[in-house]
C-alpha positions in Angstrom: 103.5 -96.8 132.8 101.5 -94.2 130.9 97.9 -93.8 132.0 98.2 -96.3 134.8 100.3 -93.7 136.7 97.6 -91.0 136.5 95.7 -91.2 139.8 91.9 -91.2 139.5 90.2 -87.8 139.7 88.4 -88.6 142.9 91.5 -89.9 144.7 93.4 -86.7 144.0 90.6 -84.5 145.1 89.9 -86.5 148.3 93.6 -86.5 149.2 93.9 -82.8 148.8 90.7 -82.2 150.9 92.1 -84.5 153.6 95.3 -82.5 153.7 93.3 -79.3 154.4 94.1 -78.1 150.9 90.5 -77.8 149.8 91.2 -74.1 149.4 92.9 -74.8 146.1 89.4 -74.4 144.5 89.6 -70.7 145.3 92.7 -70.3 143.0 92.0 -67.9 140.2 95.3 -68.5 138.5 96.8 -65.1 139.1 100.3 -66.6 139.0 101.7 -64.8 142.0 103.0 -68.1 143.3 105.2 -68.5 140.2 106.7 -65.0 140.5 108.2 -65.7 143.9 109.0 -69.4 143.5 112.8 -69.8 143.7 112.7 -72.5 141.1 112.0 -69.9 138.5 115.4 -68.4 139.1 117.1 -71.6 137.8 114.5 -73.3 135.5 110.9 -73.0 134.3 108.5 -74.3 137.0 104.8 -73.5 137.6 103.1 -74.1 140.9 100.0 -72.5 139.3 100.0 -75.3 136.7 100.2 -78.0 139.4 97.2 -76.4 141.3 95.2 -76.1 138.1 95.8 -79.7 137.2 95.0 -80.9 140.7 91.7 -78.9 140.5 90.5 -81.2 137.7 92.2 -84.4 138.9 94.7 -84.4 136.0 97.9 -84.5 137.9 100.4 -87.0 136.5 102.0 -88.5 139.7 104.9 -89.8 137.5 106.0 -86.2 136.9 109.0 -84.9 138.8 107.3 -81.5 139.1 105.2 -82.5 142.2 108.5 -83.2 144.0 110.2 -79.9 143.2 108.5 -77.8 145.9 110.9 -77.1 148.8 108.0 -76.0 151.0 109.9 -72.8 151.5 106.7 -70.9 152.2 107.1 -68.0 149.8 104.0 -68.6 147.8 101.6 -69.1 150.7 102.6 -65.8 152.2 101.9 -63.9 149.0 98.8 -65.9 147.8 95.7 -63.6 147.8 93.3 -66.6 148.0 94.9 -68.8 150.7 95.3 -71.7 148.3 97.5 -73.7 150.7 100.0 -74.8 148.0 102.2 -76.8 150.4 99.4 -78.9 151.9 98.0 -79.6 148.4 101.5 -80.5 147.1 102.1 -82.9 150.0 98.8 -84.6 149.3 99.9 -85.3 145.7 103.2 -86.8 147.0 101.2 -88.9 149.4 99.3 -90.5 146.4 102.6 -91.0 144.6 104.1 -92.7 147.7 101.1 -95.0 148.0 101.4 -96.0 144.4 105.2 -96.4 144.7 105.8 -94.0 141.9 109.2 -92.2 142.3 111.0 -90.4 139.4 114.7 -91.0 139.1 115.7 -87.9 141.1 113.4 -88.9 143.9 114.6 -92.5 144.2 116.7 -91.8 147.3 113.5 -91.3 149.2 113.1 -95.1 149.3 116.4 -95.6 151.0 115.7 -92.7 153.4 112.3 -94.1 154.4 113.8 -97.5 155.1 116.6 -96.0 157.2 114.2 -93.9 159.2 112.0 -96.9 159.9 114.8 -99.1 160.9 117.4 -96.8 162.6 115.5 -93.6 163.3 117.7 -91.5 161.0 117.8 -90.7 157.3 121.5 -91.3 156.8 121.7 -95.1 157.0 123.6 -94.9 160.2 123.3 -97.2 163.3 121.0 -96.0 166.0 123.6 -97.3 168.5 126.0 -94.6 167.3 123.6 -91.7 167.7 125.4 -90.3 170.8 129.0 -90.9 169.6 129.4 -87.3 168.7 129.3 -86.4 172.4 132.2 -88.7 173.5 134.8 -86.7 175.4 132.4 -83.8 176.0 130.7 -82.7 179.2 127.4 -84.3 178.1 125.1 -86.3 180.4 122.1 -88.4 179.7 118.9 -86.4 180.3 117.2 -87.0 183.6 114.0 -85.6 185.0 114.7 -82.2 186.7 117.3 -81.0 184.3 116.8 -77.5 182.9 116.5 -78.6 179.3 116.8 -81.5 176.9 119.2 -80.9 174.0 118.0 -82.6 170.9 120.8 -82.2 168.2 118.9 -84.0 165.4 120.1 -86.4 162.8 122.7 -84.3 160.9 124.4 -83.0 164.0 124.5 -86.6 165.4 126.0 -88.3 162.4 127.3 -85.9 159.7 131.0 -84.9 160.2 130.2 -81.3 159.4 127.2 -81.3 161.7 129.1 -82.8 164.6 131.2 -79.7 164.8 128.1 -77.7 165.4 126.9 -80.0 168.1 130.2 -79.8 169.8 130.2 -76.0 169.6 126.7 -76.0 171.1 127.8 -78.2 174.1 130.8 -75.8 174.8 128.4 -72.9 174.8 125.9 -74.6 177.2 128.7 -75.7 179.4 130.2 -72.3 179.6 126.9 -70.8 180.5 126.3 -73.3 183.2 123.2 -74.8 181.6 122.0 -78.1 183.3 121.2 -80.1 180.2 121.2 -83.7 178.9 120.6 -85.7 175.8 118.6 -88.9 175.1 121.1 -90.3 172.6 119.9 -93.6 171.2 116.4 -93.0 172.5 116.0 -90.1 170.1 114.7 -90.5 166.6 114.4 -88.2 163.6 111.7 -85.6 164.2 110.0 -86.7 160.9 109.3 -83.3 159.5 111.0 -83.8 156.1 109.7 -87.3 155.4 106.2 -86.1 156.1 106.7 -83.4 153.4 107.5 -86.2 151.0 104.1 -87.6 151.6 105.1 -90.5 153.9 102.6 -90.0 156.7 103.1 -93.5 158.1 106.8 -93.1 158.8 106.3 -89.6 160.2 103.8 -91.0 162.7 106.1 -93.8 163.7 108.9 -91.4 164.4 106.7 -88.9 166.2 105.3 -91.6 168.5 108.8 -92.9 169.3 110.0 -89.5 170.2 106.9 -88.6 172.2 107.2 -91.8 174.2 110.9 -91.1 175.0 110.1 -87.5 176.0 107.2 -88.4 178.2 108.9 -91.4 179.8 112.0 -89.3 180.7 110.0 -86.3 182.1 111.0 -83.9 179.3 109.2 -80.5 179.4 111.6 -78.2 177.5 113.5 -79.1 174.4 116.4 -77.3 172.8 117.0 -77.9 169.1 119.6 -77.0 166.5 117.4 -77.7 163.5 114.5 -75.5 162.4 112.9 -78.6 161.0 112.9 -80.2 164.5 111.7 -76.9 165.9 108.8 -76.8 163.5 107.8 -80.4 164.0 108.1 -80.5 167.8 106.3 -77.2 168.2 103.7 -77.3 165.5 103.1 -80.9 164.5 103.5 -83.0 167.7 100.5 -81.3 169.3 98.5 -83.3 166.8 99.2 -86.2 169.2 97.8 -84.3 172.2 101.2 -83.4 173.7 102.8 -80.0 174.2 106.5 -79.4 174.9 108.2 -76.0 175.3 110.5 -75.9 172.2 113.4 -73.4 171.9 115.8 -73.0 168.9 119.5 -72.7 169.8 119.7 -69.2 168.3 116.9 -68.1 170.6 118.5 -69.8 173.6 121.9 -68.2 173.0 120.3 -64.7 172.8 118.5 -65.5 176.1 121.7 -66.6 177.8 123.5 -63.4 176.6 120.6 -61.2 177.8 120.5 -62.9 181.2 124.3 -62.4 181.6 124.9 -66.2 181.7 127.1 -66.1 178.6 129.8 -63.5 178.1 131.3 -62.8 174.7 134.8 -61.3 175.1 136.9 -62.3 172.1 137.1 -60.2 168.9 135.7 -61.9 165.8 136.6 -59.1 163.3 134.9 -60.5 160.2 132.2 -59.3 157.9 129.2 -61.6 158.3 125.8 -62.0 156.6 123.0 -64.1 158.0 120.8 -66.4 156.0 117.3 -67.0 157.3 116.4 -70.7 157.1 112.8 -71.1 155.7 111.6 -73.2 158.7 113.0 -70.8 161.3 112.0 -67.6 159.6 109.0 -67.7 157.3 107.4 -70.7 158.9 108.0 -69.7 162.6 108.8 -66.0 162.6 112.2 -66.2 164.3 114.2 -63.4 162.7 115.6 -61.2 165.4 117.3 -63.5 167.9 120.0 -64.9 165.6 120.9 -61.4 164.4 120.8 -59.9 167.9 123.1 -62.7 169.2 125.6 -62.0 166.3 125.5 -58.3 167.0 126.8 -59.0 170.6 130.0 -60.5 169.2 132.9 -58.0 169.5 134.2 -56.8 166.2 131.7 -58.6 164.1 130.3 -56.6 161.2 126.8 -57.8 160.2 125.4 -57.0 156.8 122.1 -58.0 155.1 121.6 -59.6 151.8 118.8 -58.0 149.6 116.6 -61.1 150.1 116.4 -61.5 153.9 113.9 -62.1 156.7 110.5 -63.0 155.2 111.9 -62.7 151.7 114.9 -64.8 152.3 116.0 -67.0 149.4 115.7 -70.8 150.0 118.7 -73.0 150.3 116.9 -75.8 148.4 116.8 -78.4 151.2 113.3 -78.3 152.5 110.4 -80.5 151.6 112.7 -83.5 151.5 114.8 -82.0 148.7 117.9 -82.4 150.9 117.8 -86.1 150.0 116.9 -85.7 146.3 119.2 -85.2 143.3 119.4 -81.6 142.1 121.7 -81.1 139.1 124.3 -78.3 138.9 122.8 -75.2 137.5 119.6 -75.7 139.5 120.9 -75.5 143.0 119.5 -72.6 145.0 122.4 -72.6 147.4 124.7 -71.6 144.5 122.7 -68.4 144.0 122.5 -67.7 147.7 126.2 -68.1 148.2 126.8 -65.8 145.3 124.6 -63.1 147.0 126.7 -63.4 150.1 130.0 -63.1 148.2 128.7 -60.1 146.2 127.9 -58.4 149.5 131.5 -58.7 150.5 130.8 -61.1 153.4 133.7 -63.2 154.7 131.2 -65.5 156.5 127.8 -66.7 155.6 126.1 -67.6 158.8 122.9 -69.6 159.3 121.1 -71.7 161.8 120.0 -74.9 160.0 121.9 -78.1 159.2 120.3 -78.4 155.8 121.4 -74.9 154.9 124.9 -75.6 156.2 125.1 -78.8 154.1 123.9 -77.1 150.9 126.1 -74.1 151.3 129.2 -76.1 152.0 128.6 -78.1 148.8 128.1 -74.9 146.9 131.3 -73.4 148.4 133.4 -76.4 147.5 132.1 -76.2 143.9 133.3 -72.7 143.5 136.8 -72.0 142.0 137.3 -69.4 144.8 136.1 -71.7 147.5 138.3 -69.9 150.1 136.6 -66.5 149.5 133.9 -67.2 152.1 133.3 -69.4 155.1 130.1 -71.2 156.1 129.3 -71.1 159.8 126.5 -72.0 162.1 125.6 -69.1 164.5 126.7 -71.4 167.4 130.2 -71.8 165.9 130.7 -68.0 165.7 129.4 -67.6 169.3 131.7 -70.3 170.5 134.7 -68.5 169.0 133.7 -65.4 170.9 133.5 -66.8 174.4 
């Protein structure tokens, strides 16, 4: 395709300005973004180069590099000039999406976008089956006046591994006497990840569907299991002039324990380390509640990996990367799992379905796959009640 795939100078500049990324002009090429980028632990990659090329409208939208960013948030928090790398990168992806230019590793995005538009989920599953995970469990449809709406998200509704987390969550809520319900087939994907791939139209479609369902059913408080749902409902949906109280399950569990509504009595007796998901930690500042909840589990020994809290290492699933191809040898989750094993942890705990998915894949690819378990915080809490 050659020069035809190089977007015009003005279009690139205008797109970045529209995204709020006009601050890229202030970049003085210090390279601090490259020093913290997790990609440079597995291959050569330069965010600084992408910013420099975008400055002069020279970005080749056919390049896979504009799709590598996991939007982990490490470079914005260290950037001395507030360049807004994530917004600028998403703007470049928006141009590529409009041109229909997707490198081989990014091709799955086409299928994901179609599935999101048609069925409200990225997994090519039927919308009619969205609540099947709850069969046989004490789960009611949400009605106005209930304490909280539980929104499990797509992976916990359809993915076999994710369903275990959703069931554990229900057992905890039921044990604590929480009056909750779900919307089932009325719920759609939050849209956070597809927005990060540059597909603003599908994001807006999904957001409007969810907002309509929330408002029509009298929803005021939403409990989520995914940090991506948390981020979108809390920080992006207000763009549509609506405001809901949004709580992540790790926060809610800590609250239930603190209020005495949830008692943890069973010994766990394992060495655990906690991985901070990017969209729960760096993007939203939730660090303490998951750890404090785990500390309440009898017999649990909690250790910290060197890269934790605001310096947590990314699992590789953000920015839509969860749907893209990443070859062996370049998977962040492999390195992160290795850090947990080196610490002597028997369990790597986290609070994100993307992290769970990536860590489980990495565990299964290890020769000593039985040396460590991957658990959501809710699964550990469920075992302790």
